[in-house]
BADO-231845 format. One record per residue (C-alpha): residue number from 1; residue in three letters; z, y, x. Coordinates in pm, whole numbers, plus 50000, padded with zeros to 5 digits. Each point is the difference from the previous one (the first is absolute). Layout:
BEGIN
+-----+---------+-------+-------+-------+
! num ! residuo !    zz !    yy !    xx !
+-----+---------+-------+-------+-------+
! NUM !     ALA !     Z !     Y !     X !
...
+-----+---------+-------+-------+-------+
This chain:
BEGIN
+-----+---------+-------+-------+-------+
! num ! residuo !    zz !    yy !    xx !
+-----+---------+-------+-------+-------+
!   1 !     MET ! 50000 ! 50000 ! 50000 !
!   2 !     GLU ! 49900 ! 50331 ! 50132 !
!   3 !     GLN ! 50219 ! 50304 ! 49961 !
!   4 !     THR ! 49878 ! 50353 ! 49999 !
!   5 !     TYR ! 50204 ! 50311 ! 50026 !
!   6 !     GLN ! 49918 ! 50337 ! 49858 !
!   7 !     THR ! 50117 ! 50325 ! 50135 !
!   8 !     ARG ! 50200 ! 50249 ! 49803 !
!   9 !     THR ! 49714 ! 50240 ! 49958 !
!  10 !     GLU ! 49792 ! 49743 ! 49820 !
!  11 !     LEU ! 50287 ! 49928 ! 49765 !
!  12 !     ARG ! 50030 ! 50367 ! 49917 !
!  13 !     ARG ! 49634 ! 50022 ! 49925 !
!  14 !     ALA ! 50020 ! 49700 ! 49772 !
!  15 !     ARG ! 50284 ! 50163 ! 49807 !
!  16 !     GLU ! 49812 ! 50325 ! 49968 !
!  17 !     THR ! 49693 ! 49827 ! 49863 !
!  18 !     VAL ! 50218 ! 49823 ! 49743 !
!  19 !     ARG ! 50153 ! 50329 ! 49896 !
!  20 !     THR ! 49671 ! 50171 ! 49956 !
!  21 !     ALA ! 49865 ! 49709 ! 49794 !
!  22 !     THR ! 50301 ! 49994 ! 49765 !
!  23 !     GLY ! 50054 ! 50373 ! 50005 !
!  24 !     ARG ! 49657 ! 50066 ! 49859 !
!  25 !     PHE ! 50140 ! 50108 ! 49656 !
!  26 !     PRO ! 50283 ! 50247 ! 49963 !
!  27 !     LEU ! 50326 ! 49892 ! 49834 !
!  28 !     TRP ! 49948 ! 50213 ! 49689 !
!  29 !     ALA ! 49665 ! 49828 ! 49932 !
!  30 !     LYS ! 50163 ! 49659 ! 50026 !
!  31 !     VAL ! 50283 ! 50101 ! 49764 !
!  32 !     LEU ! 49753 ! 50160 ! 49757 !
!  33 !     SER ! 49780 ! 49689 ! 49996 !
!  34 !     LEU ! 50307 ! 49782 ! 49941 !
!  35 !     VAL ! 50116 ! 50226 ! 49713 !
!  36 !     LEU ! 49650 ! 49998 ! 49846 !
!  37 !     VAL ! 49980 ! 49622 ! 50018 !
!  38 !     TRP ! 50339 ! 49964 ! 49830 !
!  39 !     ALA ! 49905 ! 50261 ! 49739 !
!  40 !     GLY ! 49682 ! 49802 ! 49927 !
!  41 !     VAL ! 50198 ! 49678 ! 49968 !
!  42 !     ALA ! 50255 ! 50171 ! 49773 !
!  43 !     TYR ! 49727 ! 50149 ! 49778 !
!  44 !     GLY ! 49824 ! 49663 ! 49980 !
!  45 !     CYS ! 50325 ! 49831 ! 49896 !
!  46 !     TYR ! 50064 ! 50271 ! 49741 !
!  47 !     PHE ! 49647 ! 49966 ! 49862 !
!  48 !     LEU ! 50029 ! 49619 ! 49975 !
!  49 !     ALA ! 50343 ! 50022 ! 49836 !
!  50 !     ASP ! 49876 ! 50262 ! 49753 !
!  51 !     THR ! 49696 ! 49790 ! 49910 !
!  52 !     TYR ! 50216 ! 49691 ! 49958 !
!  53 !     ILE ! 50248 ! 50181 ! 49775 !
!  54 !     LYS ! 49721 ! 50149 ! 49787 !
!  55 !     ASP ! 49847 ! 49655 ! 49957 !
!  56 !     ILE ! 50333 ! 49853 ! 49891 !
!  57 !     GLN ! 50058 ! 50291 ! 49760 !
!  58 !     SER ! 49656 ! 49954 ! 49841 !
!  59 !     ARG ! 50071 ! 49629 ! 49953 !
!  60 !     LEU ! 50337 ! 50079 ! 49842 !
!  61 !     ASP ! 49833 ! 50250 ! 49766 !
!  62 !     ALA ! 49744 ! 49739 ! 49897 !
!  63 !     ILE ! 50275 ! 49745 ! 49934 !
!  64 !     ALA ! 50197 ! 50254 ! 49795 !
!  65 !     ALA ! 49692 ! 50081 ! 49790 !
!  66 !     HIS ! 49935 ! 49629 ! 49943 !
!  67 !     ASN ! 50363 ! 49948 ! 49900 !
!  68 !     GLU ! 49980 ! 50288 ! 49752 !
!  69 !     GLU ! 49691 ! 49845 ! 49841 !
!  70 !     GLN ! 50169 ! 49663 ! 49970 !
!  71 !     LEU ! 50314 ! 50159 ! 49857 !
!  72 !     GLU ! 49792 ! 50177 ! 49736 !
!  73 !     GLN ! 49822 ! 49675 ! 49912 !
!  74 !     LEU ! 50331 ! 49818 ! 49970 !
!  75 !     GLY ! 50133 ! 50275 ! 49775 !
!  76 !     ASN ! 49695 ! 49967 ! 49776 !
!  77 !     ARG ! 50039 ! 49623 ! 49983 !
!  78 !     LEU ! 50367 ! 50036 ! 49917 !
!  79 !     ASN ! 49917 ! 50238 ! 49714 !
!  80 !     GLU ! 49739 ! 49756 ! 49868 !
!  81 !     LEU ! 50250 ! 49714 ! 50014 !
!  82 !     GLN ! 50259 ! 50207 ! 49817 !
!  83 !     LEU ! 49750 ! 50082 ! 49726 !
!  84 !     ALA ! 49905 ! 49633 ! 49970 !
!  85 !     MET ! 50369 ! 49906 ! 49978 !
!  86 !     GLU ! 50055 ! 50250 ! 49719 !
!  87 !     GLN ! 49700 ! 49863 ! 49813 !
!  88 !     HIS ! 50126 ! 49644 ! 50039 !
!  89 !     ARG ! 50344 ! 50102 ! 49878 !
!  90 !     GLU ! 49850 ! 50165 ! 49693 !
!  91 !     THR ! 49786 ! 49692 ! 49930 !
!  92 !     ALA ! 50301 ! 49772 ! 50049 !
!  93 !     GLY ! 50200 ! 50214 ! 49758 !
!  94 !     ARG ! 49728 ! 49977 ! 49736 !
!  95 !     LEU ! 49971 ! 49625 ! 50048 !
!  96 !     GLN ! 50376 ! 49967 ! 49974 !
!  97 !     GLU ! 49990 ! 50185 ! 49667 !
!  98 !     GLN ! 49721 ! 49770 ! 49878 !
!  99 !     LEU ! 50203 ! 49701 ! 50112 !
! 100 !     LEU ! 50299 ! 50120 ! 49804 !
! 101 !     ALA ! 49782 ! 50053 ! 49694 !
! 102 !     VAL ! 49861 ! 49646 ! 50028 !
! 103 !     GLU ! 50349 ! 49856 ! 50045 !
! 104 !     GLU ! 50117 ! 50191 ! 49692 !
! 105 !     GLY ! 49702 ! 49868 ! 49802 !
! 106 !     LEU ! 50074 ! 49648 ! 50117 !
! 107 !     ALA ! 50365 ! 50035 ! 49906 !
! 108 !     ALA ! 49900 ! 50135 ! 49656 !
! 109 !     VAL ! 49766 ! 49704 ! 49942 !
! 110 !     LYS ! 50269 ! 49754 ! 50100 !
! 111 !     GLU ! 50246 ! 50170 ! 49766 !
! 112 !     GLU ! 49748 ! 49988 ! 49714 !
! 113 !     MET ! 49948 ! 49633 ! 50065 !
! 114 !     SER ! 50370 ! 49928 ! 49994 !
! 115 !     LEU ! 50042 ! 50200 ! 49678 !
! 116 !     ALA ! 49702 ! 49841 ! 49833 !
! 117 !     GLY ! 50117 ! 49653 ! 50107 !
! 118 !     SER ! 49932 ! 49773 ! 49704 !
! 119 !     SER ! 49729 ! 50211 ! 49839 !
! 120 !     LEU ! 49790 ! 49971 ! 50315 !
! 121 !     SER ! 50016 ! 49627 ! 49996 !
! 122 !     THR ! 49824 ! 49999 ! 49663 !
! 123 !     ALA ! 49732 ! 50247 ! 50101 !
! 124 !     ALA ! 49818 ! 49844 ! 50295 !
! 125 !     GLU ! 49760 ! 50290 ! 50032 !
! 126 !     THR ! 50279 ! 50252 ! 50041 !
! 127 !     LYS ! 50169 ! 49780 ! 50254 !
! 128 !     GLN ! 49678 ! 49959 ! 50195 !
! 129 !     ALA ! 49938 ! 50378 ! 49991 !
! 130 !     LEU ! 50347 ! 50073 ! 50131 !
! 131 !     ASN ! 49965 ! 49740 ! 50274 !
! 132 !     ASP ! 49667 ! 50151 ! 50102 !
! 133 !     ARG ! 50159 ! 50346 ! 50008 !
! 134 !     ILE ! 50289 ! 49867 ! 50211 !
! 135 !     ASP ! 49755 ! 49837 ! 50244 !
! 136 !     GLN ! 49798 ! 50322 ! 50020 !
! 137 !     LEU ! 50310 ! 50209 ! 50066 !
! 138 !     GLY ! 50118 ! 49747 ! 50259 !
! 139 !     LYS ! 49666 ! 50024 ! 50184 !
! 140 !     GLU ! 50014 ! 50380 ! 49993 !
! 141 !     LEU ! 50354 ! 49983 ! 50132 !
! 142 !     ALA ! 49894 ! 49773 ! 50287 !
! 143 !     GLU ! 49706 ! 50226 ! 50087 !
! 144 !     LEU ! 50222 ! 50308 ! 49998 !
! 145 !     ARG ! 50251 ! 49827 ! 50227 !
! 146 !     LYS ! 49719 ! 49914 ! 50243 !
! 147 !     LEU ! 49884 ! 50362 ! 50001 !
! 148 !     ILE ! 50353 ! 50126 ! 50059 !
! 149 !     LYS ! 50044 ! 49758 ! 50291 !
! 150 !     GLN ! 49669 ! 50114 ! 50150 !
! 151 !     LEU ! 50101 ! 50364 ! 49968 !
! 152 !     GLU ! 50339 ! 49932 ! 50154 !
! 153 !     GLU ! 49832 ! 49819 ! 50293 !
! 154 !     ALA ! 49755 ! 50285 ! 50043 !
! 155 !     ALA ! 50289 ! 50248 ! 50000 !
! 156 !     ARG ! 50180 ! 49793 ! 50265 !
! 157 !     VAL ! 49686 ! 49998 ! 50217 !
! 158 !     TYR ! 49986 ! 50376 ! 49996 !
+-----+---------+-------+-------+-------+
């Protein structure tokens, strides 16, 4: 291995050339360029954050508008269901009244039959007519009960 030695004057020259190469820009220019770079980075971050926040806000506004529409639709449906319920209640009330009237008619026919007793046994036509009327009233009573059950089930569904 070969060793070489340099004199002090050459070392000084080497240091001076390094200084002139690095000392090409003044300190204020270096600081200003550093501040400008950081200002650019800060502005870029601010711009990205602002854009991101605006995007999120627009999405939230769209969701709120959609929710308002759905809430209005649900309110309309609820009103329709309430009207349907009222109509079913009114119909059930009318059917209940008809049912009571049929039951009263049936009770009256049964009472007439019990009062007529022996006279009915002699008049076969009268007996047959009363039995037909009882059967008819019984069928009407069964139909009315079915309708009332259907209305009650429909009211439970709503």
